[in-house]
Each structure stands twice: as C-alpha cells, then as structure tokens.
N, C-alpha and C positions, 0 to 999 in steps of 0.2 A: 818452769823449774829452773831454767838457766838464770832467769831474772832474780828469782829468790836467793840464788847462790851469791849474788852480788851485794845482797842486803845484810844488815845485822840479824842474827838469828831470831831475836825477839820480834822485829818488824816483819821478817818473813813468815813467822808463825801467825802473827795477826792477819796479815794479808791472805795467807792460805786458808785460814778460818773464814774470812769474809768471802772468799771465792766459794768456799764449800756452802756457806749460809746462802749465798746468792742461788747456787744450783739447787739446793733443797727447797728454798722459797719457790723457785720456778716450778719444781716437781710437785710440791704440795698444792700449789695453787692451780695446777693444770691436771690434777689427779684423775679427773674423769677421762680426759683425752689419753693420758699415759696408760690407763688401765684397759683401754681399747687395743692397745698395741702390745703391752707387756703384761704377762699374767702374775701380777703381784697378789700375795695373799694378805690377810689382815695383819698378821704378825710382822710382815715386812713393812707395810704401811706404818704400823705402830713404831717400827725401829726408825723409819725416816723422821717421823714426828719427834721421837725422843732425841735423835741426834740433833735436829733442829733446835729443840729447847736446850740442850746441853751447849750448843754453839752460842745461842743468845746469852746464857748465863756466863759463859767464859769471855765473850766479848763485851759484856756489860761494863767491866772495869775500864776498857779502853775505848768506849763509845764516844765520849766527849773528844778525846785526843784525835780519834779517827776523823770525826766531823771537822774538827779544828784544822786537821792536816789538809782538808780540801779548801780551806780558806773562804767558806761561804759566810757572808755576813748575816746577822739576825734577821734583817728584812727579807732576805732571800729565803732563808729557812722557814720563816713564818712560825716559829716555835714560841709558845707562851712560856713553857717550862725551861728551854734551854737557852735562854738569853745571856749574852756575855756579861750584862751588868749585875746579874743576880737578883733583880727585883722581880722575883717569881710571884709573890703573892699580889703585888700591886697590878702586875700583867694579867693574872687570873681574874681578879676582880673586874678589870676593865673589859676583858673579853666577855665575861658573864653579862655585864651591863649592855654590851653591844648586841647580845643574842636576841633575835626576834621573839624568842620565847619569854624574855624578861621585859618586853616593852610596856606591858600592862600589869597592874598589881595582881589581879586575879583574872585569869583567863575566862572568857565567856563559856567555854566548854564546861568549866567547873559548875557554873550556875545551871546550865542546860542539862548536864548528865550526872555529874558526881553528887551535887548537893541534894537533888531529889533522892538519889539512891541512899545516901547517908541518912536522909530523914525518913526513909522508908516510904516514900510518896511516889512511886513509880507508876 
C-alpha cells in the first residue's frame, strides 16, 4: 500500500489489479486444496471466478503495456501473437508448419480409423 502511494493513481490501480489477479489465479488453481481448509460454498467460488474474469477484462487494455514494462524481448516470451514487429499471420503460419501434426499431408490415423468409419466399413 505504501508503494502504491508513491505511484501515479493509474499505475497503482493496474498494479493492484495485477496483484489481485495473481492471488485469484492461485486460489482458483488450488481450489481443491483450499476447500479442505476453508468451507467455501458454490456461490463463493462463482464469485471468485466472476471477479477473476472481471479483472482479466479490465486488464486486457493494459496487457501489452504491462508486458512491455518488464522489457522481455520476443524470443524470451515465445509468443506468436504478441511479437513486436506485428507480423502475426506470418508467425502463425510458420508455427503451424513446424507442428509435428502437420508434418505429413494426411495422418496415418485417418486411413486406419476415420476413413473406414466414414465409408461405413468398420
């Protein structure tokens, strides 16, 4: 709280939302463990999920600026969509071509299982 008082209100708000999002992510991803200790009902869990989704929507407009603020380069992030140069479609196609699922024109599983099923010859 003291730290946030030293910041511009807009930045303090974004950082506070990020901290809350982080805590909610931890809670929701460890819900099974949390439920063994704290008696939360379904409505309370739904409220946690709704708040999480609300924060995601609020932070979306600042997401690029927040990531850029940490000064990670594209190679470290490994993001196809979030590259600095804006060549999204070229990168998506390059990543799709590298996928092991796209190394053969028609996967052998198609001929073994799907084709006979589609022809009614099982």
